[in-house]
N, C-alpha and C positions, 0 to 999 in steps of 0.2 A: 628798794621797791621808792622810785619818785612818786612825790606827793604834788595837787596841782589844784589848788582853792578853786570851789566850785564858783564864786565870784569872778573869779579869772574867764572861766568856760564861759558863763553868762554875760559874760561883758564883750567876749571877745562872738560869738552868737548874733549877738547885737547890733555890733558893728557890720560883721557879714551880709545880715537879713538886708540890712541899708545899703551897705555898697554896690551890693548882687544887684540890688533895685537900681543902682543910679548908676555903676559905673560898666559898661561891657567889657569883653575882654579884647585886648587888642589887637590878638588873631582875628576878629570877627568884623572888628572897622579895616583891616589890611583886606580881607576878603571883599566886602560890601565896595571899596574902594576900586578895588582891582575889578568886580560884577558891571559897576556903576562906568568906568572907559570900556569895557567890552559888550556892552548891550544895544541891542539895534532897535530895542524900542524904542522911540520917543516917551513912550506914557512908563517905561519900565527904569528909562534914564532917568526920568523926572522922579518918581518912587523912590528909587535908588537914592536921590539925592537927599529926598524931606527924609529918608530915613537916618543917613548919619547926619543930619543936624540936627535930626530929633535927639541921636544919640548925645553928641556936643551939647546942646541945651541943658540935658540932662547930668551929665559930667559938671558943667561950669555951675548949676545953677541947687545943684542934691537934691533932686524933683525924680522921681519913679520915671524911667525911661516909657513905660505904659501904667493905665489905668488898672490892668490887672496885674496883683502884687505875686500874685500865683500862690499855691500849697508851698508851703517850706516844707521840700525836701531834703533830708539832712544825711550827707554819707558820713559817715565816725572811721577810721582807722584805730584803734584805742592798741598801744605800746603792750604787753605781758607784765612789761613791770613798771607800770605805768598807774596812780588810779587817783581818782577824783574824790577830794576831801573835802568833806561837811554838803555831800547831798547826793542825794540817786541820779545816776547819767545823766539818763532820759528827763527826769524831772528840770533837772538841771538844763536839760538844752531848749525844754519847750519854755523854759522861765526867759529864754535867753530870746527866743522866738515873739513870745510877747513882748518884751521890752523892745524888740528890733519894730514891730508891726506900730506900736503905739508913737516910741520919740520918733519915727521916722518919719510918721503922717501916711503908712500905707495900707492900702485898702486889706480889710478883713471880706476873707472871700471863704471861708469854712462856716459848713452848716450841717444839719443834721441832714443823710440824705432822704426822709420820708417828709417830715415836718417840715423841714426847709430851716428850721430855726436857724442864726448866725452862730457860732460859739462867741461871736464878740470881742475876739484878741490875737485871732488866725490859729489857734492850735486846736488841738492837737498837729504837731509837726510829723511827719512821715519818717522815720530815721532807721537807715539801715546800718548795723553793726556790724565790724569785721576786725577779727582780733591778727594784729602783723607783732611780728617781735620788735625788740626795744622800748625804748622808755617816753616815746613821742607821743600825743595826740594833735592827728591831723582830722582837721573838718571841713568839709565842704559844703554849701549852701546853694541851696538850686532852687528857686523861684520859679515855679513850672504852671504856667499860665494853663486855664481852662480849654481855649482853643487848640492849640497845637494836642495838648492831652487828649483831648474829645477824638482827634484824628488820627490816635494810636491804635494800635490794634496786637494780637497775640491770633495764630492758625497752627492747625497740625497737615500738616502734608505728610504723604508716602515719603518714603526712603527713595523710590524710585524715581519722585520726582527732582531730584537733586539741584543742583545750582539753577538751572532752567526753570524751574521750578519756584524756588524763593526768591528770583531776582523778581519773577512774573507778578509774586504777592507783593514785592514793597512798591513797586510800578504802580500797580493796579491802586493799591490801599493811595499812594499820592496822587494819583490821578482823580478816584472819588475827595480826597479831600478837597481839592482846585485850593481857593482863598481862603477855606477856614482856617488854616493852620499861619494865615499872615505870610509868605514866602517872602523875598527867600526865604528856605527853608534849611535843617540841619536836622539827616535824616540817622537815628542810631537803631543799628539793627542786630537782633540777637539769634544768633543761630546755636541749637542743643539744650542739651540737660534738661530741666523739669517742665512744667507748665510755666510756676511761676520763676524760676531764674530764667528762662529764656528772657521775661520781660524786663527782668535787672538786668541782665547784661545789655538788653538794646538801650535802657534808659541809662547805664553807666559808660556806653557807648558815646555817649552825646558831652562825656568831660571831658576827650579827649582834645589838644588842640584845633581849631579847626582849620579842617584839610589836612592836616599829620595824616600820611597814610598808615596801614597795618602794617606791621613790622616783620608780617607772614606775608612773599610775594604773591602768591596767589589769590590771598582777600585783598590785595593790593589793586590788583589787577581787575576787582570785581565790583570791589570802591568804584573805581575809574567807568569801568562800564554802564555800574548804574547812574553815576550821579549825568553821564549823557545820555541816557537814559530818560531819567524824571525831567532834565532839562529840555531836552526836545519835546517833551508835550506841551509847550508854550504853553503855561500858565500864570509864570513870568511871579513879578514882584507884585506883591499883593492881589494878585489873582487879575492880574488889569494885561494880562499877553507880556510876551519877553523870551527872552532867551534863561532866565536866570529864575529858575523855579527853585533848585535847590543850590545853594553853597559848597556843601561837606555830602559826603554818604560813609558812615564808619563802622566799619562789620567788628563783632565779640561772637568768637566760639566758643563751645563746651560741648564736651564730650557727650555723648547721648547713648537711650537705651537703643539697641538694634533692632526695634520694633517703631522707632521713632523717629521724624523729624518736625522740630517745634522750633518756627520762627516765631520772631513778634518785631514790631518797628515803632519805635517810639521817636517823634517829632516837636523837633522846638523849632519855635519860630522866629523870626529875624532878629530877636532882642539877647536872645542864646545868651540869658542869664548865668552866673555862679561866681563864686568868690572862696577861698579858701583860705585855710591857716593852719599853722603847725605849732603846738604849744610845748 
Protein backbone atom coordinates (compact mmCIF):
# COMPACT_ATOMS: atom_id res chain seq x y z
CA UNK A 1 0.00 0.00 0.00
CA UNK A 2 1.52 3.32 -1.11
CA UNK A 3 1.13 6.28 1.24
CA UNK A 4 0.87 9.97 0.36
CA UNK A 5 1.30 12.57 3.07
CA UNK A 6 -1.78 14.71 3.70
CA UNK A 7 0.23 17.92 3.37
CA UNK A 8 1.37 16.88 -0.12
CA UNK A 9 -2.26 16.65 -1.19
CA UNK A 10 -3.12 19.96 0.49
CA UNK A 11 -0.34 21.80 -1.31
CA UNK A 12 -1.23 20.24 -4.66
CA UNK A 13 -4.92 21.15 -4.36
CA UNK A 14 -3.92 24.68 -3.33
CA UNK A 15 -1.71 25.05 -6.41
CA UNK A 16 -4.36 23.59 -8.72
CA UNK A 17 -6.96 26.09 -7.45
CA UNK A 18 -4.66 29.01 -8.23
CA UNK A 19 -3.36 27.66 -11.53
CA UNK A 20 -6.82 26.77 -12.82
CA UNK A 21 -8.04 30.30 -12.20
CA UNK A 22 -5.04 31.96 -13.86
CA UNK A 23 -4.13 29.63 -16.74
CA UNK A 24 -6.70 28.35 -19.24
CA UNK A 25 -5.92 25.16 -21.20
CA UNK A 26 -3.94 25.47 -24.42
CA UNK A 27 -6.64 23.53 -26.29
CA UNK A 28 -9.09 26.31 -25.39
CA UNK A 29 -6.72 29.04 -26.58
CA UNK A 30 -6.26 27.23 -29.89
CA UNK A 31 -10.02 26.94 -30.35
CA UNK A 32 -10.48 30.63 -29.56
CA UNK A 33 -7.81 31.62 -32.10
CA UNK A 34 -9.45 29.53 -34.81
CA UNK A 35 -12.84 31.01 -33.92
CA UNK A 36 -11.47 34.55 -34.18
CA UNK A 37 -10.15 33.87 -37.67
CA UNK A 38 -13.46 32.40 -38.81
CA UNK A 39 -15.76 34.92 -37.13
CA UNK A 40 -17.67 37.12 -39.61
CA UNK A 41 -19.17 39.53 -37.09
CA UNK A 42 -16.90 42.54 -36.38
CA UNK A 43 -18.13 42.73 -32.78
CA UNK A 44 -17.72 38.97 -32.38
CA UNK A 45 -14.17 39.08 -33.72
CA UNK A 46 -13.34 41.98 -31.41
CA UNK A 47 -14.75 40.18 -28.36
CA UNK A 48 -12.75 37.04 -29.15
CA UNK A 49 -9.63 39.19 -29.35
CA UNK A 50 -10.38 40.68 -25.94
CA UNK A 51 -10.98 37.22 -24.46
CA UNK A 52 -7.61 36.02 -25.77
CA UNK A 53 -5.83 39.11 -24.48
CA UNK A 54 -7.50 38.69 -21.09
CA UNK A 55 -6.24 35.10 -20.91
CA UNK A 56 -2.74 36.28 -21.79
CA UNK A 57 -2.74 38.93 -19.05
CA UNK A 58 -4.07 36.44 -16.49
CA UNK A 59 -1.27 33.99 -17.28
CA UNK A 60 1.49 36.61 -17.32
CA UNK A 61 0.43 38.48 -14.19
CA UNK A 62 -0.92 35.46 -12.26
CA UNK A 63 -4.33 37.01 -11.72
CA UNK A 64 -7.74 35.35 -12.12
CA UNK A 65 -9.08 35.24 -15.66
CA UNK A 66 -12.50 36.17 -14.22
CA UNK A 67 -13.64 37.78 -10.98
CA UNK A 68 -16.00 34.82 -10.48
CA UNK A 69 -13.48 32.22 -9.33
CA UNK A 70 -16.27 29.73 -8.88
CA UNK A 71 -17.27 26.79 -6.78
CA UNK A 72 -14.30 24.46 -6.38
CA UNK A 73 -15.39 21.21 -8.00
CA UNK A 74 -12.81 18.44 -7.45
CA UNK A 75 -12.76 15.11 -9.28
CA UNK A 76 -10.72 12.47 -7.45
CA UNK A 77 -9.52 9.20 -8.96
CA UNK A 78 -8.05 7.20 -6.09
CA UNK A 79 -6.07 4.04 -6.71
CA UNK A 80 -7.05 0.98 -4.71
CA UNK A 81 -3.44 0.64 -3.52
CA UNK A 82 -2.90 4.14 -2.18
CA UNK A 83 -3.90 5.89 1.02
CA UNK A 84 -3.55 9.41 2.37
CA UNK A 85 -1.55 9.46 5.59
CA UNK A 86 -2.29 12.03 8.28
CA UNK A 87 -5.80 13.15 7.45
CA UNK A 88 -9.23 12.38 6.05
CA UNK A 89 -9.06 12.91 2.27
CA UNK A 90 -12.24 15.00 2.12
CA UNK A 91 -10.97 17.31 4.87
CA UNK A 92 -7.53 17.43 3.26
CA UNK A 93 -8.98 18.53 -0.09
CA UNK A 94 -11.08 21.22 1.56
CA UNK A 95 -7.99 22.51 3.37
CA UNK A 96 -6.21 22.73 0.03
CA UNK A 97 -9.12 24.71 -1.43
CA UNK A 98 -9.16 26.97 1.63
CA UNK A 99 -5.46 27.78 1.27
CA UNK A 100 -5.63 28.14 -2.50
CA UNK A 101 -8.42 30.69 -2.42
CA UNK A 102 -6.73 32.63 0.38
CA UNK A 103 -3.18 32.63 -0.99
CA UNK A 104 -4.31 33.14 -4.58
CA UNK A 105 -6.54 36.10 -3.61
CA UNK A 106 -9.47 34.33 -5.22
CA UNK A 107 -13.05 35.38 -4.56
CA UNK A 108 -15.02 33.44 -1.97
CA UNK A 109 -18.39 32.63 -3.51
CA UNK A 110 -19.79 29.87 -1.29
CA UNK A 111 -22.70 30.83 0.92
CA UNK A 112 -25.65 29.37 2.80
CA UNK A 113 -28.52 28.84 0.31
CA UNK A 114 -31.05 30.57 2.57
CA UNK A 115 -29.27 33.11 4.77
CA UNK A 116 -26.73 33.87 1.99
CA UNK A 117 -24.03 34.12 4.65
CA UNK A 118 -20.64 33.55 3.00
CA UNK A 119 -18.57 30.64 4.33
CA UNK A 120 -15.52 32.91 4.09
CA UNK A 121 -13.05 30.52 2.46
CA UNK A 122 -14.87 29.06 -0.58
CA UNK A 123 -15.39 25.72 1.12
CA UNK A 124 -16.91 23.23 1.15
CA UNK A 125 -15.71 22.00 -2.22
CA UNK A 126 -17.92 19.76 -4.35
CA UNK A 127 -15.95 16.50 -4.45
CA UNK A 128 -16.55 13.46 -6.66
CA UNK A 129 -14.68 10.27 -5.79
CA UNK A 130 -13.86 7.36 -8.11
CA UNK A 131 -12.02 4.24 -6.97
CA UNK A 132 -9.69 2.95 -9.70
CA UNK A 133 -6.94 0.32 -10.01
CA UNK A 134 -3.35 1.27 -9.13
CA UNK A 135 -1.46 3.29 -6.54
CA UNK A 136 -1.89 6.82 -7.90
CA UNK A 137 -4.06 9.72 -6.81
CA UNK A 138 -5.42 11.91 -9.61
CA UNK A 139 -6.91 15.31 -8.78
CA UNK A 140 -8.82 17.55 -11.19
CA UNK A 141 -9.85 20.97 -9.89
CA UNK A 142 -12.65 22.66 -11.82
CA UNK A 143 -13.57 26.20 -10.69
CA UNK A 144 -17.18 26.48 -11.89
CA UNK A 145 -18.60 29.97 -12.28
CA UNK A 146 -22.18 30.81 -11.35
CA UNK A 147 -23.24 32.25 -14.70
CA UNK A 148 -22.55 29.12 -16.71
CA UNK A 149 -23.71 26.73 -13.98
CA UNK A 150 -27.03 28.57 -13.72
CA UNK A 151 -27.68 27.92 -17.41
CA UNK A 152 -27.32 24.15 -17.04
CA UNK A 153 -30.24 21.76 -16.69
CA UNK A 154 -31.64 18.23 -16.52
CA UNK A 155 -34.77 16.94 -18.20
CA UNK A 156 -36.74 13.72 -18.53
CA UNK A 157 -37.59 12.80 -22.10
CA UNK A 158 -39.73 9.94 -23.33
CA UNK A 159 -37.67 7.08 -24.78
CA UNK A 160 -39.56 7.58 -28.03
CA UNK A 161 -38.19 11.15 -28.28
CA UNK A 162 -34.84 9.64 -29.27
CA UNK A 163 -31.89 11.56 -30.72
CA UNK A 164 -33.95 14.43 -32.11
CA UNK A 165 -35.57 14.92 -28.71
CA UNK A 166 -32.32 15.39 -26.80
CA UNK A 167 -30.83 17.51 -29.60
CA UNK A 168 -33.83 19.83 -29.39
CA UNK A 169 -33.47 20.05 -25.60
CA UNK A 170 -29.77 20.99 -25.84
CA UNK A 171 -30.25 23.65 -28.52
CA UNK A 172 -33.29 25.12 -26.75
CA UNK A 173 -31.38 25.35 -23.45
CA UNK A 174 -28.52 27.20 -25.17
CA UNK A 175 -30.97 29.52 -26.93
CA UNK A 176 -32.67 30.34 -23.63
CA UNK A 177 -29.28 30.93 -22.00
CA UNK A 178 -28.40 33.53 -24.64
CA UNK A 179 -25.38 35.54 -23.44
CA UNK A 180 -25.82 34.68 -19.74
CA UNK A 181 -23.24 31.87 -19.84
CA UNK A 182 -20.54 34.17 -21.27
CA UNK A 183 -20.08 32.55 -24.71
CA UNK A 184 -18.35 31.14 -26.60
CA UNK A 185 -19.28 28.19 -24.46
CA UNK A 186 -18.34 24.54 -24.19
CA UNK A 187 -21.38 22.30 -23.91
CA UNK A 188 -21.25 19.07 -21.90
CA UNK A 189 -24.12 16.66 -22.46
CA UNK A 190 -24.96 13.61 -20.35
CA UNK A 191 -27.43 11.00 -21.57
CA UNK A 192 -28.72 8.02 -19.64
CA UNK A 193 -28.18 6.66 -16.16
CA UNK A 194 -30.20 8.04 -13.26
CA UNK A 195 -31.22 11.60 -12.41
CA UNK A 196 -28.01 12.45 -10.55
CA UNK A 197 -25.70 10.45 -12.80
CA UNK A 198 -26.75 12.09 -16.05
CA UNK A 199 -25.87 15.49 -14.55
CA UNK A 200 -22.47 14.18 -13.47
CA UNK A 201 -21.88 12.76 -16.96
CA UNK A 202 -22.55 16.20 -18.44
CA UNK A 203 -20.04 17.83 -16.11
CA UNK A 204 -17.42 15.15 -16.75
CA UNK A 205 -17.88 15.70 -20.49
CA UNK A 206 -16.40 19.18 -20.01
CA UNK A 207 -13.08 17.66 -18.97
CA UNK A 208 -12.38 16.34 -22.46
CA UNK A 209 -9.91 18.48 -24.49
CA UNK A 210 -11.86 21.18 -26.32
CA UNK A 211 -13.19 19.84 -29.60
CA UNK A 212 -11.89 16.30 -29.16
CA UNK A 213 -14.69 14.15 -30.62
CA UNK A 214 -16.27 11.19 -28.92
CA UNK A 215 -14.61 7.86 -29.59
CA UNK A 216 -18.06 6.56 -30.57
CA UNK A 217 -18.57 7.46 -34.28
CA UNK A 218 -22.31 8.07 -33.99
CA UNK A 219 -21.88 10.33 -30.96
CA UNK A 220 -19.08 12.23 -32.71
CA UNK A 221 -21.47 12.84 -35.62
CA UNK A 222 -24.18 14.14 -33.28
CA UNK A 223 -21.66 16.40 -31.49
CA UNK A 224 -20.76 17.96 -34.82
CA UNK A 225 -24.41 18.45 -35.76
CA UNK A 226 -25.24 20.02 -32.41
CA UNK A 227 -22.28 22.40 -32.62
CA UNK A 228 -23.53 23.64 -36.00
CA UNK A 229 -27.10 24.01 -34.75
CA UNK A 230 -25.93 25.97 -31.70
CA UNK A 231 -23.69 28.28 -33.71
CA UNK A 232 -26.51 28.86 -36.20
CA UNK A 233 -28.42 30.52 -33.34
CA UNK A 234 -26.27 33.62 -33.89
CA UNK A 235 -25.89 34.43 -30.19
CA UNK A 236 -22.16 34.97 -30.69
CA UNK A 237 -19.30 35.88 -28.33
CA UNK A 238 -20.63 37.35 -25.09
CA UNK A 239 -24.12 37.39 -26.66
CA UNK A 240 -23.26 40.26 -29.04
CA UNK A 241 -23.95 38.31 -32.22
CA UNK A 242 -21.82 36.17 -34.49
CA UNK A 243 -21.19 32.64 -35.63
CA UNK A 244 -19.21 31.57 -32.54
CA UNK A 245 -21.68 30.73 -29.79
CA UNK A 246 -19.99 27.44 -28.84
CA UNK A 247 -16.49 26.07 -29.34
CA UNK A 248 -17.38 22.42 -28.75
CA UNK A 249 -20.09 19.96 -27.77
CA UNK A 250 -19.03 16.88 -25.80
CA UNK A 251 -21.44 14.00 -25.16
CA UNK A 252 -21.09 11.20 -22.61
CA UNK A 253 -23.59 8.35 -22.24
CA UNK A 254 -24.50 5.58 -19.81
CA UNK A 255 -27.07 2.76 -20.06
CA UNK A 256 -30.47 3.71 -18.70
CA UNK A 257 -33.70 2.15 -17.46
CA UNK A 258 -36.03 0.86 -20.22
CA UNK A 259 -38.65 3.41 -19.13
CA UNK A 260 -36.29 6.39 -19.03
CA UNK A 261 -34.37 8.85 -21.17
CA UNK A 262 -32.70 11.38 -18.91
CA UNK A 263 -30.62 14.16 -20.45
CA UNK A 264 -28.46 16.83 -18.82
CA UNK A 265 -26.58 19.80 -20.18
CA UNK A 266 -23.73 21.42 -18.29
CA UNK A 267 -22.41 24.62 -19.84
CA UNK A 268 -18.97 26.09 -19.33
CA UNK A 269 -18.12 29.70 -20.11
CA UNK A 270 -15.30 30.87 -22.38
CA UNK A 271 -12.82 30.60 -19.48
CA UNK A 272 -13.30 26.80 -19.29
CA UNK A 273 -11.04 26.42 -16.25
CA UNK A 274 -9.60 23.17 -14.96
CA UNK A 275 -6.22 21.76 -13.92
CA UNK A 276 -5.17 18.27 -12.99
CA UNK A 277 -2.29 16.47 -11.30
CA UNK A 278 -1.30 12.89 -10.51
CA UNK A 279 0.43 12.09 -7.24
